[in-house]
N, C-alpha and C positions, 0 to 999 in steps of 0.2 A: 122242974121248972114250975114254979107256983103260979096259981091264978089263971091258968089257961083252960078255957072251956072247949075251944075249938082247935083241932089240928087239921091243917090243910096240907095234903100230900101232893107233890108232883107225882106223875105216874112213871114215865120212862126213865130208867136209871135210878129210881128211888123205890118204887114198889115192885118192879120187875125189870129184868134185862130184856127189853123188847127189841133189841138191835137185830136179832136174826130175821124177824118179819120185815122190819124196815129196810134192812140192807138188801134182802131178796127182792123187795118191791122196787127199790131204786135201781138195782141191777137189771130188772126186767124193763123198767122205763128206759134205761140207757140202751138196751138192746133194740127196743122198738124205735128209738130215735136215732140210732146209729152213732151213739156217743161212747167215748172211752171214759172209764172211771179210775180213780186211784185205788190202791189196795183196800181190802175190807176194813183193816184196822184204822185207816185214815177216814173212811166213811163213818165208822162208829164214833171217832173223836169229834167229827164235824157235827154229829147229831145233837151235841149239847146246845147249840145256838138256836135262834129263832127259825122255825121249820121252813117257811117259804124261802127266805134268802139262802138257807143251807142247800135246799134242793137245786135251785137254779145255779148256785155256785158249783156244786158237784157236777152238774150236767153241762156247765160252761155255757149257760144261756143268758140272754138279756133280762133285765128286771121286768120288762113289760110282759114277759111270759110267765111270771110267778103264779098268777091265779090259774092259768091254764095247766101248769105243772102240778099245782096242788090238787086240782080236780082229777088229773091223770093218776096221781098217787093214790087218791081215794078209790078210784076205779080198779086199779091193779091190786091194791091192798085187799079190797073186798073180794076180788076174783080168786086171789091166792089164800084167802082166809089168814092174812098176816096177823090178825089179833090173837090167833091161837099159837103163833110161832114165837114163844118167848121162853126165857130161862127163869125159873123161880128162885129168888134169893133164899138162902137157908133160913128156915124158921119164920119167913115173912107172914104166911097166913095166920100162924099162931100169935105173932106179935100184933097183927091187925085186930084179931078177935079180942085179945086182952085189952088193947087200948080202947076198943069200942065200948068196953064195959066201964071205962073211966071218963071218957071224953066224947064229944061229938066229932066225927071224922068226915072229912070231905076231900074231894080230889079236884085239883085245878091243872088241866093238861091242855097243851096245844094240839093234841090229837083230837080227831073228830070224836064227839061224845059217844056216838053209837059204838064205835070201836072200843073205846075205854070201858063202856058198860059190858060189852061182850068179853073183854079180857078179864074183868073182875069176876064174871060168871064162870069162866073157865077155871080161874083160881079158886072159886068157891067162897068168895068174900064180899060179893056185891051187896048183901044185906047189911054189912057193917057200916056203910056210908050213907050219911044223910043226903048228900048230893054228889054226883059225879059230873063235874062241870068241864066241858070241853068246847071246842069250836064246832062250827057247822057252816053249811052254805049260806045261811042267813044270820050267822053269829060269828063273824070274823073279828075278834077282839084281841086285845093284848093279854099277856099273862097277869099283869097288874089288875086289869078289868075282871078277869076270872076270879082272882083272889077276893076282890071287893064284892063280887056277886055271891061268892061262898059265904062271906061274913053276913051279907044281907039275908041270905036264906036261913042262916043259923041264928039270926038276930044277935050277933056278937060284935063287940067293938074291937078295934085293932089291939087294944090292951089285953083282951081276953083270948087273943088268937096267936098261934104260932104256925109258921110254914116249915115243912121239911122238904128239902130238895137236894139235887146233886150237881148243880151248875151255877156259874156266876150269873147267868141270866135269871135263874130262880131267885138268887139272893138279891139282885138289883130290883126285881119285880116286887119282892116282899118289902124291901125298904121303901119303895115308892108307895106301897099300900099302907105303910106305917106299922107293919107287924114284925115281931121277932122271927129269927130264922135259925134252923138247925141244919147243918150240912151233913150229907152222908158221903163218906169217902170210898164206899164200896161200889158207887155208881160210875157214871161215864166221865164226869167233868171236874170234880173237886178233889184236891189232894189235902192231906193233913196240913202241909205247909201253908196252903192258901187259906184254909180255915183259921189257922193260928194268926196269920197276917191280918185277916179281916176281923179277928176277935170274936168269932162265933163258935158256939159249941158244935161238936161233930160226933157222928156215930160211925164206927169202923165196921159195924155189923148191924143187921136189923135188931138183934136183941139189945144192943146198946141203947136203942131208943127207949126201951122200957125204963132204964135207969135215969136217962136225961129228962124224960117226961113225967 
């Protein structure tokens, strides 16, 4: 992909399979609230969407409790050190390091930025990223806003930028920000068929990204 200076990565389902920590946290929340949850595989599939609505939908709660549940998630995730509970995709650290020698790399994630930074430290690649951009108590923004903030930090235009993600939400956010998109089909939410239907390039493994980019 020619002419790209900045690569913005989604985190969950793209750089790592973070579902073990997230599922464990949501299950602990349900236990404390006396709520029933669907099977684990259904929870993982649901994690592809916007995080706040996903949590209240899984827990069967009203929309007006979304902020309360987001704060509870952060509390429980921190207590359980959920940022350490992930599965590393094959060759991902090596791919990140190689790409960081060719491009500027940043992360746009709907996870709290502190947890995203901690996860990258556990993986040993935090120094490869110019900016790890997530949400926070005083920074509750959309994925599109996060992408735009990444471009501003790197002083790059949409034409110089590409986003890599694993869900339709990532794709739609990238399109709203005016940047090209690469789907990963090894993550949570995008299939090869969906990528082909949308007319976007896709990676079936982390190493595929080296050839595409």
